[in-house]
N, C-alpha and C positions, 0 to 999 in steps of 0.2 A: 121590475126588479130583476126578473130572470134574464130579460134581454140585456140589461146593463152588466149582469154578472158574466154572460156569455161574451160580451164585447171586451170586458176586462181580461177574461181568460185568453181570448184570441190575441189581444195585444201582448200579453205576457209570452204566448207561444211564438209570436213574430219576433219579439225581442230576444227570446232564448235562441231561436233559430238563427237570428242575425249574429248573435254572439258566437255561436258554434261555427258559422261561416267565417267570421273574422279570425277565430282561433285556427281554423283550418288553413286560411290564407297565410297566416303568420308561420304555421308549421311548415308550409311549403317554401318559406323564405321570401315571401313577397309582402308588400306593404299596402297595396290598394286593390280594390275590386277590378279596376281596369287592367292592372298588371296580371291579375289572376285569369281574367278572360282571355288576354293575349296569350298567356302560357297554355291555356286549354286548347286554343286554336292551333298553336304550334305543335302540340302533342296529340292532336286528334281526340280530345276528350270533349264530352258534352259541355257547352259553354254557359249554360244557365246556372243559377245558384240553387235551384231546387233539386239537389242531388241526394241519392240514397247514401246510407252509411257505407255500403259496399263500394260505391263509386268513389267516395272520398278516400277510402282505404286504398283502392287501386292507384289513385293519384299519389298518395304518400309512398307507396311501394315504388312507383316510377321514379320519384325523386331520390329515394334511397338507392335504387339501382344505379341511377346516374351518378350520384355522389361516390358510390363504391367504385364505379368504373373510372371516374376521374382520379380517385385516390390511387387505384392500382396502376393507372397510367403514370401518375406522378412518381410512385415508388419504383416502377420499372425504369423510368427515366433516371431516377437517382441512382439506381443500381448499374446503369450503363456507364461504367467508369471510363471505358475507352473513348467516349465522347466528352465526358466531364473533365477528365484529367487535363487535356490541352486548354480548356477554358479556364481552369483554375490557374494553370501555368501562365496564361496570357492575362490574368487578372480580369477576366470577363465575368467571373462569378464572385461577388463579394462574400467574405467569410460568414456574414450574418444570414446569407441566403442558402447556405449549405445545410442539407437536411439530415445527414448521417454522420456518425462518429468517424467513419473512415475518411469521408471527404473533408471534414474539418481538420483531421490529423494531417491529411495531405496538404491542405492549405498552410498549416503551421510549418510543415516540413519545407515547403517551397520558400516560405518567408525566411527561414533560418539557414537554408542550404547555401553552401559556397560553390555548388556545381548544379544549379537548377536544371540546366539542359540535360545533363547526364541523368539526373534524378527522374526527369520526365520519361526519358528513354527506358530507364530501368523499370519504372512503374508500369508503363504500357506493355512491356514484355511480360512482366509478372502477372498483369491482369489477364493476358491471353494464355499464359502457360503455367499458372500455379494457383494455389488457394490463398496465398499470403495476403492479398488485399481484401480478404473477407473479414479480417480483424484489424481494428485500429492499432492494436498493441504492436504490430510488426512494422508500422510505418517509420517509427524512429530508427529502428535498426536498418531498414532499407535505405533511409536517408543517409545514415552514417556510412554505409557501404559506398554510396554514390560519392560522398565527400573524399573517399580514398580511391577514386577511379584511376588515378595515375599509377597506382600500385597493382592494378588488375593484371593478372598473368595469362588469362584466357579470355576469349571472346564471350560476351554475355549470351550470344545466340547459340552457343554450343551446350548451354546448360539445359538439362531436361529433368522434370520431376520424376523421382523414383519412389517417393514415400507419400502416403496420404497425411501423415502427421505433420502439422504445420511447423512445429519446432524443428523436426528433422529436415523439412524443406529449407528452412532458413539456414540451418547448419550446413547443408550441402551447397547452398548458394554461396555462402561466405567462403567456404573452402574451395569451391570452383573458381571463384574470382581472385582469391588472394593467397592460396597456399599450395605448395608442392610437397609438403611434409605434414604428418599428422599433428593436429592441434587438439588438446583435450576439450571435451564438451563444456566444461565449466567456463571456458574462455568466451563462449557465445554471449555471455551477459555483458561483455564490454561494449557491444554495439548498442546497448540500450541504456547504459548508465552515463553516457556523455563524457566519459573519461578518455581523452585523446591519448594519454600516455599508455593506458591499458590496451587501447586499440592498436597502438604501435607494437606492443608486446605480442599481440596476436599475429601480426605480420612477421615479426621477428622470428617467432617459433615456426611459423608456416613456411619460412624460407630456409629452414634447416639449421638455424642458429640456436645457441644455448641460451636459456633464460638468464643465466648468470652474466651474460654480456649485454643484456638489454639496457637501454638508457633509463636512468632514474629509478633503478631498483632500490627500494628503501633500506634493504638489509643485505649484507653479504651472504651468499649461498655457497655451500660446499657442493661438490659434484653429487654427493648422495642426497643432499637437500633438494637440488635441482631435479634429480630423478624422481623423487617422491612428490614434488610439486606437481608434476605432470600427471600423477595418479590420483589427485584429489577428486572427490565425488562431484558429479555434474551440477548439483544444486548449491555448491559452495561459491562464495564470491572469490575474487582474485586474492584479496587480503587474507581470507580464511585459508586459501590454498597455500599461501606462503607459510602460515603457521603449521599447516598439515605437513609440509615438506620438512620444516625444522623438527617437529615433534617425532615424526617417523624416523628421520635420520638419526636422532639421538636415542632411539629405542622406546619411544612412547607408543600409545595406541589411540584408537579412534575415540574412546571414552574421554581421554584427556583433551583431545582436540575439540570435541563437541562442548566440553566444559569451557574451554578457552574462547569459543565462539561467542559466548555470552558476556565476555568481559571487554574492557577497553583495549586489550592487546590485539584485537582484530580491527580496531579503529585507528590505532596509532602505532608507529614503529620507532618513536623517539626512545633514546637510551636503551637500545635493543641489547647491547652487551650485558647490561644488568638484568634485563628481563629474561634473557636466555639462561642466566643462572637460576632464576626462579623456575623456569620450565624444567631445567635439570633437577632441581629439588623435587618437583612433583614426580618426575620419572624415577628418581632414586627412592621414592617412597610410594610404591604402587598400592599399598594397603590403605593409603589415605583416601577416604571417600571423596570422589570428585565433586560432590555437592559443596565441599569446603573451598574449592578452587576460587570461585568468584569472591567470597568474602575475604579470603586471604589476600588476593590481589588488590581489592579495595583498601584493605588495611595497610598494605605495604605502600601503595601509591600515596595515600594520605600522610603516612609517616615520612616518606622520603621527598615528596614533591608538592604537597598541598600547603599553601600558606595558612597560618592560623589567625583568627581574629580574637585578640585578647582584650578584655575589659580591664583597663588600668585603674579606673575609678567609675563611680556610678554614672552611667550614661555615656561614657567615653571609651571607645574601642580603638585599638591600634592593630595594624596589619603586621604580623610577625612571620618569620621564616618557618619552614617545615619543622616538625618536632624532631625528626631524625634524618637530616639530609645525607648522612653517611651510612644509612641503613644497609646492612650486608646480610647475605644468606649464610655466611660462613659460620659453622658451628651450631646452626639452628636445627632443632628436631621438630617433627610434626606436633608433638605434645606441647612443647613450650610455645610454639607459634600459635597453635589453636587457643591456648590459654591467654596469650596476649590479645588475640582477636576478640575473645570473649570479654576481657577486661575493657578493651576499647569500646565495644558495644555498650557496656555498662556505663562508661563515662559519657558516651553520647546521649544516653538516656537521662543523665543528670543535668543537662544543660538548662539553665534558668529560663523560666517562662518570660522573664523580662527582656530576653535577648531575641525575641521572636522575629523571624524574617518572613515577609509575606510577598506574594506575587499574584499577578492577574491570571485568570483561568485561560486555558487554550480555547481554540475554536471547535474542539471535539465535544460531542454531546455525551450525556450520561446514558446508562443502560439500566433498565428495570424489567423484570419478568416475574410473573407469579406462577408458581407450580402447585398442583394439587387442588383440592376443593374443600369447602367448609363442610360439605356432607360427609366426607371421608376423614375429616379431622387431620389432614396431612398437608395443609397449606404452608408453603415456604416462599418467601419473597427474597429474590436475589437482586443485588444492585451493584453497579460500578460507578464510583464517583471520584472526582479529582481532589487531591490534597493540595491546599493552597497556602500552607505556612510551614515553617520549620517545626513549630510545635506539633502540628498534625503528623509530620514525618517522624518526629520523636515518639509520639504515641503509637504510631504504626509499627515502628521498629521495636519498641519495648514489648508490645503485645505479641508480635510474631517472631521475636528473637532474631532479628537480622539488622543490617546496617543501612537501611534506606535513608536514615537521617543525614547521611553524608551527601545526599543529592540536593540539599537545600540551595547551594550556590548555583548548580546547574539549572534548577527549576527557576531561580530568580532571574537568570539571564535568558531563559527561554530555550535552553539547549535540551532540557528533559522535561517531561511531564509525568508525574507520579499519580497513580490511581489505586484505589482500594476496592477489591471485590468483597462484599459483605453478604451475609445471609441472616434473615430474621425468621424465626419460627416460635413455637410455644416456649422454647428455652431462652428466648431473647435474641438480641442482635450480637453477632460476633464477626470478626474479621477472618477472611479466608485466604486471600492472595493479595500481594502487592505487585503492581504492574508498572513497568517503565515504558513510556512511549517517546519516540523521537518525533516531536511535533512537526518539524519541517519536512521530514521524509514520510511522516504518517505511518511509521512502522512500530509495531509492538515489539520492543527489543528484549525485554526481560520479564519473566514472570516467576515469582517465588512465593511459597507459602511459609508456614511456621518452620523455623530453623533451616531456611533455604531449600525446603523440599520443592520438587517440581509439581506442576498441576496434574490433577487426575484427568482421565478422559472426559468426565462430565464437565469439569471446570474448563477444560480446553474447548469443549463444545460451546459453552456459554461465551468464552472469549471470542470464538469465531463468529458467533451471532453478533456480538458487539462490533467486531471488526467489519462485518458485512454492513451493519447498520450505519457505521460512520465512515466507511470508505478507507479503513485501515488495512495494513498488511501485517500478517502474523509471521514473524521471522521463522525460517525453516527449521531452526534448531530447537524451537520450543516444543 
């Protein structure tokens, strides 16, 4: 019996050892004992299978070192853009083989470029003489500059880097190539937004001409407006800078411009003669809290331009014209206008549930975060969720006392996406903020709390976390 027991134990030890050997071979990336023995011969390791734990560990370290060396060589090769750029240009490297965000952006730029040969020359020079090709974000701007190569006024080879900041490097490059006169920094954004009209304005100003004479300016500018346009902050868009020029020329201030940035008036310049009177109204009433600017503009726009859907009988609706197509600012006071806005909000909240409008959700994900702990009895659950019907918008607006319900049509056609930030604690669940997202641009465009208040620093911090999670951009004015 003892002999059989010893034989059985020996058999189990052999099987266990064999299993460990097989696992070791698989860990080295091989599939058979023969491959393993050949690898041992090639790397000067003991070729037998009866190896100590230390010997096997050394073999694994050897493989790890080899893999790391190969990976480093691969990464070094990927970073060597001076060799890769011509291959991408000659289509020797397919897009699915490119390993970095920069090289993929370069591939897309070559595909869309109207001057690929110039773009290659520009990229090679910048790779050798700047830091701009270390970030994929600059490739689109560089490609746009190449597309305007016929307007270059100086040789590329004369440009030298003077700043470590990459934004400044790009600014100086654009001005070296295209401008003889000063161009405001906010105009740099035109090389990244794909707007050829705005890019031509950059060149127009850079050759010493007045913005008033540029082609396709959407609104007439006085000399004073044109002067202030050039003084707009560097983080403004071109459209926002146009409003800046108007407001400052008429005697307004930055508080009013920042309020206007959150409205449709920096996204459209239609009927500008009328809207200029609205801006004059705000300037003439400086004691009017700028938090009312957005709801007032929404109210006026809906009264003057928005078609109404009127139910003429049960289940039958007809499209009607605007409620007040001849709406005028003449004779209005802040008090009466605010009262009308409040009444309008009240009417929006009375819309029948039977007239609900619904829409599909966007591709943006929700946000959830838990703060505090059960131990300290201070747990709070924050969430951001999308509102998907006109009824939800009405409830949101009724609770927070604002006019978000007017966005139902925009949500239905996919132009806007409305989200609600809520908090739940021992006092129950309550709404905190209403958030408008432009889903196509993936920009958080507006954020308002109760009675149109702005977000607190903590709320803005949570918004930023959601934005980072979902790849959204938070508008600079929020």
